[in-house]
C-alpha positions, 0 to 999 in steps of 0.5 A, spaced: 500 500 500 502 506 498 504 511 503 502 518 504 507 524 506 505 528 512 505 535 510 510 539 514 507 545 515 501 550 515 494 548 513 489 543 514 492 536 513 488 531 509 493 525 509 493 520 514 496 521 521 499 517 527 494 514 531 492 516 538 491 510 541 496 509 547 494 510 554 498 511 560 499 504 562 501 503 554 506 508 555 509 506 561 509 499 559 513 501 553 518 505 557 519 499 561 520 494 556 525 499 552 529 500 558 528 493 560 526 490 567 533 486 567 537 492 565 542 492 571 543 484 570 548 485 564 552 490 567 552 487 574 559 484 574 562 490 571 559 495 576 560 491 582 567 491 581 568 498 580 564 500 586 567 494 590 560 491 591 556 498 592 551 496 586 545 498 590 547 505 592 550 507 585 543 504 582 539 510 586 544 515 584 543 514 577 536 514 578 536 521 581 541 523 575 536 521 570 530 523 574 532 530 573 532 529 565 526 525 565 522 531 568 525 535 562 522 530 557 515 530 560 514 537 561 517 538 554 512 533 551 506 536 554 508 543 551 510 540 544 506 533 543 511 531 537 513 525 534 520 528 534 522 528 541 528 532 543 529 534 536 522 538 536 523 541 543 530 544 542 528 546 535 522 550 537 525 553 544 532 554 542 534 554 535 532 550 529 539 548 527 540 546 534 534 542 534 537 539 527 544 537 531 540 534 537 535 530 532 541 527 528 545 525 535 538 522 537 538 518 530 545 515 532 542 513 539 536 510 536 538 506 530 544 503 534 539 501 540 536 495 535 542 494 532 545 492 539 539 488 541 540 484 534 547 482 536 546 480 543 540 476 541 543 473 535 549 471 539 545 468 545 541 464 541 547 461 537 549 459 544 543 455 545 542 452 538 549 452 535 547 449 529 544 455 526 549 460 524 549 467 527 548 471 521 541 467 520 539 469 527 541 476 526 536 476 519 531 472 524 531 478 529 531 483 524 525 481 521 521 480 527 523 487 530 521 490 523 515 485 522 511 487 529 513 494 528 509 495 521 503 492 524 501 498 528 502 501 534 497 497 538 500 491 536 507 493 539 503 495 545 500 488 546 507 485 545 510 490 550 505 487 555 506 480 554 513 481 554 513 485 560 509 480 564 513 474 562 520 478 564 516 480 570 515 473 572 522 471 572 524 477 576 519 475 581 522 468 581 529 470 582 527 475 588 523 469 591 529 464 590 534 469 593 530 471 599 529 463 601 537 463 600 538 469 604 534 466 610 537 459 610 544 461 610 548 464 616 550 472 616 557 473 618 556 480 620 551 485 624 551 490 618 549 484 613 543 488 610 546 495 609 553 493 606 550 493 599 548 501 600 555 502 604 560 498 607 566 503 610 571 498 609 570 498 602 567 504 600 571 508 595 568 515 592 572 515 586 570 508 584 562 509 586 562 515 581 566 511 576 561 505 576 555 510 576 557 513 569 556 505 567 550 504 571 546 510 568 545 505 562 540 501 566 535 507 565 537 509 557 531 509 553 526 512 558 526 518 553 523 513 548 516 515 551 516 522 549 517 519 541 510 517 542 507 524 544 503 524 537 500 517 539 498 518 546 491 519 548 493 525 552 500 528 551 499 530 558 500 523 560 507 523 557 510 526 564 507 521 569 509 516 564 516 518 563 517 519 571 514 512 572 518 509 567 524 511 571 522 510 578 519 503 576 526 501 573 529 504 579 525 500 584 526 493 580 533 494 579 534 496 586 531 490 588 535 485 583 542 488 585 540 488 592 538 481 592 544 479 588 549 482 593 546 479 599 546 472 595 553 473 593 557 478 598 560 484 596 568 481 596 567 475 592 570 475 585 565 472 579 567 467 575 566 471 569 564 478 570 560 479 563 555 474 566 556 475 573 548 475 574 547 468 572 552 465 577 548 469 582 542 466 580 545 459 579 547 460 587 540 462 589 537 456 585 540 452 580 535 452 574 535 459 574 542 459 570 538 457 564 531 460 565 535 467 566 539 466 560 532 465 556 529 471 559 535 476 558 534 474 550 526 475 551 528 482 554 533 484 549 527 482 543 522 487 547 528 492 547 529 492 540 522 492 538 521 498 542 527 502 540 526 501 533 519 504 534 522 510 537 527 510 532 522 510 526 518 516 530 524 520 530 525 520 523 518 521 522 518 527 526 525 530 522 522 528 515 515 531 516 519 538 518 523 537 512 530 536 516 530 529 512 527 528 505 519 528 507 517 524 501 520 518 504 521 519 512 515 523 513 510 518 509 505 514 513 502 508 511 494 509 511 491 503 513 495 502 519 498 509 520 505 508 521 511 511 518 513 504 515 518 507 510 522 509 517 521 502 520 524 498 514 529 503 514 532 502 521 531 495 520 535 494 514 541 499 517 540 495 524 541 488 520 547 491 516 550 493 522 549 486 526 552 483 520 558 487 519 560 489 526 562 482 529 567 482 523 570 488 524 572 487 531 571 482 536 564 481 539 566 484 546 569 490 543 564 491 537 558 491 543 562 495 548 563 500 542 556 500 540 554 501 547 558 507 548 556 510 541 548 510 544 550 514 550 554 519 545 548 520 542 543 520 547 547 524 552 547 530 547 540 529 546 539 529 554 543 536 554 539 539 549 532 537 552 534 540 559 537 546 555 530 547 552 526 546 558 531 551 561 529 556 556 522 555 556 520 554 563 525 559 566 528 564 561 521 566 558 517 565 564 515 572 567 516 569 574 523 566 575 522 560 580 528 557 583 526 550 581 525 551 574 532 554 574 535 548 578 532 542 575 534 543 568 541 546 569 543 540 574 540 535 569 544 538 563 551 538 568 550 531 570 549 529 562 555 533 560 559 530 565 557 523 563 558 525 556 565 527 557 567 520 561 565 516 554 571 512 551 575 516 546 574 511 540 566 513 541 567 520 541 571 520 535 566 516 531 560 519 534 564 526 532 564 523 525 557 522 525 555 529 527 560 532 522 556 528 516 550 530 519 552 538 520 555 537 513 548 535 510 545 540 513 549 546 511 549 543 504 541 543 504 541 550 506 546 553 502 551 554 508 545 555 513 542 561 509 535 558 509 531 555 514 533 548 516 527 545 518 520 547 519 517 545 526 510 547 525 505 541 527 499 541 523 493 542 528 490 535 526 495 532 530 493 535 537 488 532 541 482 536 543 484 538 550 491 541 547 487 545 542 483 548 547 488 551 551 
């Protein structure tokens, strides 16, 4: 079925639009799945070593850091209910060119997220069924992610709900098994239950801060909720959904790592740092070693589907505004009302990367580099959203409230510090991506002499409640 471009500006749109169908519960489930309820499990061994066992503390610190930016995202989504997310917020509140730069960085983040999920799922599936080669698994998962997303937003929401339920059951089983293990084994110190938060004998401030910069990965993806602003029944639900996502993931993660530390201890070394959490689960209850491995694959499938959905919406926002070719990126498939071109485009890029990266570097190096590049793009976007919130709610407000100054400024500074701590290779490659995007923008506008983008959202994409404001 042919796709219809969505007009970028002015007048009354007669073309198909994204469907407003998502409730607060749908938005929350989407946010939880894209961040993943088992996110801290993959990095548990690394952060435990760096923080000398204080994983529970760094999960709380990281949650506070991300909540600052989550507030900015939610408030900006309420002000600008656009599928372009950070791209639209910065472009309208600061400068169209700045919005374009942020959008370009966000595309890097969102495109690499499904790529990472394809790599991880394919590697783990190949371990379980070695007879099927990695490349075949990569094609399977790329087609799965793309096929589900082109079916429509409600289909993706239903899949998210099922995945969240299945993952939640395994998390509950782990928590029960770890609780029983702890209750049936002696504790050698009086401060046993407080050690995961603070142990004066092993606490090291520098190590905790270093580990926190990694632990922030646990929350990466909460911003994806804002990309669904045009598909929410009420865009005002974006703020509570974003905050609930951060708080929900934080609470789940805290329970997971706290239980894991009580089962394993804070000083004992892991047989393998990269798979540390599976060894903890095995100690709590032996069958969990396999069950948890399968659950992590399921979680990555959910994250990959959700990340591809978010990437397609960001590209749609940039295409509709004219930052990218509108005829392709700004088109909506009339029947299911999804940006099908973008979904397929992201799927093809993710598959290509999943096939090429493991050939260009070792599996661990490729995966680590991709993760750092995700952070490169995401943290630039986070800084941009905090700056946009500062401009809208403090600079332009007649009444200067200290909270409207402090919250976005702190959020910006935290993200800037984390961005500066990224590895040198990721900053070089990320810088090359940004240079290419800026060069394209300069060519398109003849040296930025004309408008780069048009952020005006046609009136028919706004819900009745916002039109009346």
